[in-house]
Residue, then its C-alpha position, 0 to 999 in steps of 0.5 A: x164074764x159074759x157078753x150078752x147080745x140082742x137083735x130085733x131082726x133075724x135076717x140078718x141078725x143085727x147084734x147089739x151088746x146089751x150087757x156084760x155080766x158075771x151072773x148066770x141070769x140077766x133081766x133086759x129092760x125096755x123091751x116092747x111087749x109082743x115083740x120077738x127078740x133074739x139073744x146070744x152070749x159069748x164068754x170072755x176069759x184070759x184068751x179073749x172072747x169066744x164066738x157067740x152062742x146059737x141065738x135064742x128067741x123070746x117074745x117080750x111079755 
């Protein structure tokens, strides 16, 4: 399982949990066009959650 986090700020990151999924692909709705977003993922298993991945930046279309 994966926890997907999103932030609209990178200094500092203000992470918000936006989804918990088992899929390798996720569509996030209600994004503002032309706005930059940062995403990070953590894996969740029997031992608990991993630390967040390095952030990936994307601009909403």
